[in-house]
C-alpha positions in Angstrom: -88.0 60.4 -32.6 -88.5 64.2 -32.5 -88.2 66.2 -29.4 -90.5 69.1 -28.6 -89.2 72.3 -30.1 -87.0 70.6 -32.8 -87.7 71.7 -36.3 -87.0 68.8 -38.7 -85.4 69.8 -42.0 -87.3 69.6 -45.3 -87.2 66.3 -47.1 -84.5 67.4 -49.6 -82.0 68.3 -46.8 -83.0 65.8 -44.1 -80.9 62.9 -45.6 -77.8 65.1 -45.6 -78.4 66.2 -42.0 -79.0 62.6 -40.8 -76.0 61.1 -42.7 -73.7 63.9 -41.4 -74.9 63.3 -37.9 -74.2 59.6 -38.2 -70.7 60.2 -39.5 -69.9 62.8 -36.8 -71.1 60.5 -34.1 -69.0 57.7 -35.5 -65.8 59.7 -36.4 -65.8 62.5 -33.8 -66.3 66.3 -33.7 -63.2 66.8 -35.8 -65.1 65.3 -38.7 -67.8 68.0 -38.3 -65.1 70.7 -38.5 -63.8 69.1 -41.7 -67.2 69.1 -43.2 -67.8 72.7 -42.3 -64.5 73.7 -43.9 -65.1 71.8 -47.1 -68.7 73.0 -47.5 -68.7 76.7 -46.5 -70.7 77.8 -49.5 -73.0 74.8 -49.7 -76.4 75.8 -48.4 -77.2 72.1 -47.6 -74.7 72.2 -44.8 -76.1 75.3 -43.1 -77.5 73.2 -40.3 -73.9 72.8 -39.0 -74.0 76.4 -37.6 -75.7 77.2 -34.3 -77.7 80.0 -35.8 -79.4 77.7 -38.3 -83.0 76.6 -37.5 -82.1 72.9 -38.1 -79.0 73.0 -35.8 -80.9 71.7 -32.7 -82.4 68.8 -34.8 -78.9 68.0 -36.1 -77.3 68.0 -32.6 -80.1 65.8 -31.3 -79.4 63.3 -34.2 -75.7 63.3 -33.3 -76.5 62.6 -29.7 -78.9 59.8 -30.8 -76.2 58.2 -33.0 -73.6 58.5 -30.3 -75.8 56.7 -27.9 -76.5 54.0 -30.4 -72.8 53.5 -31.1 -72.0 53.4 -27.4 -74.5 50.6 -26.9 -73.1 48.8 -29.9 -69.6 49.0 -28.5 -70.7 48.0 -25.0 -72.4 44.9 -26.4 -69.7 44.0 -28.9 -67.4 41.0 -28.2 -64.1 42.0 -26.5 -62.1 41.1 -29.6 -63.9 43.6 -31.9 -62.2 46.9 -32.7 -63.8 50.0 -31.2 -65.2 52.7 -33.6 -62.6 55.3 -34.4 -60.0 54.3 -31.8 -57.6 57.1 -32.6 -60.0 60.0 -32.6 -60.6 62.6 -35.3 -57.8 63.3 -37.7 -57.5 66.3 -40.0 -56.4 65.8 -43.5 -56.8 67.1 -47.0 -57.4 65.0 -50.2 -55.5 66.3 -53.2 -54.5 65.2 -56.6 -51.2 63.5 -57.2 -48.5 65.8 -58.6 -47.5 65.4 -62.2 -44.7 62.9 -62.8 -41.2 64.2 -62.5 -42.0 67.3 -60.4 -39.5 68.2 -57.8 -39.4 70.8 -55.1 -36.6 72.5 -53.2 -36.4 71.4 -49.6 -33.7 72.9 -47.4 -31.2 73.1 -50.2 -31.7 69.6 -51.4 -33.8 68.5 -54.4 -36.5 66.0 -53.4 -38.7 64.0 -55.8 -42.2 64.7 -54.6 -43.4 61.6 -56.5 -41.4 59.4 -54.1 -43.8 57.4 -52.0 -44.5 59.1 -48.7 -43.6 55.9 -46.8 -40.0 56.4 -47.9 -40.0 60.0 -46.6 -41.5 59.5 -43.2 -41.3 56.7 -40.7 -45.0 55.9 -40.0 -46.2 52.9 -38.2 -48.5 50.6 -40.2 -51.3 51.2 -37.6 -51.2 55.0 -38.3 -51.1 54.5 -42.0 -54.0 52.0 -41.9 -56.0 54.5 -39.8 -55.3 57.4 -42.2 -56.4 55.3 -45.2 -59.5 54.2 -43.3 -60.4 57.8 -42.4 -59.8 58.9 -46.0 -62.1 56.1 -47.3 -64.7 57.1 -44.7 -64.7 60.8 -45.8 -64.9 59.8 -49.5 -67.8 57.4 -48.7 -69.6 60.2 -46.7 -69.1 62.8 -49.5 -70.5 60.3 -52.1 -73.7 59.9 -50.0 -74.4 63.7 -49.9 -73.5 64.7 -53.5 -76.4 65.5 -55.7 
């Protein structure tokens, strides 16, 4: 539903705006920051900036989706997991380094191909959340690529 004064984006950009609003509502404002950083030069994401003519429409869609998700959580059975229980997490997807690469770390050689789980003590819940967020971002980006 449109509010008075909101300018809906053109049909070629509206799906991007709506899908971004949905993901931001589900994953938090940190997700919006990540999208802005990753798509600085992509004109399709101009609506993320307050000076853009479609910004108000975008913000109204975020609010609409947040309200929807809140209702879904309120009506969900108590044993169901809440959406995004940890909050927004910042991360960067990158390619794996070539096999056998090493890097100097405080005077010791460290194999950067060694699994991260051996380097850091991370609880399984945190690791699962990070993987889930990575999958969410990849799914989101695949919906807006043209």
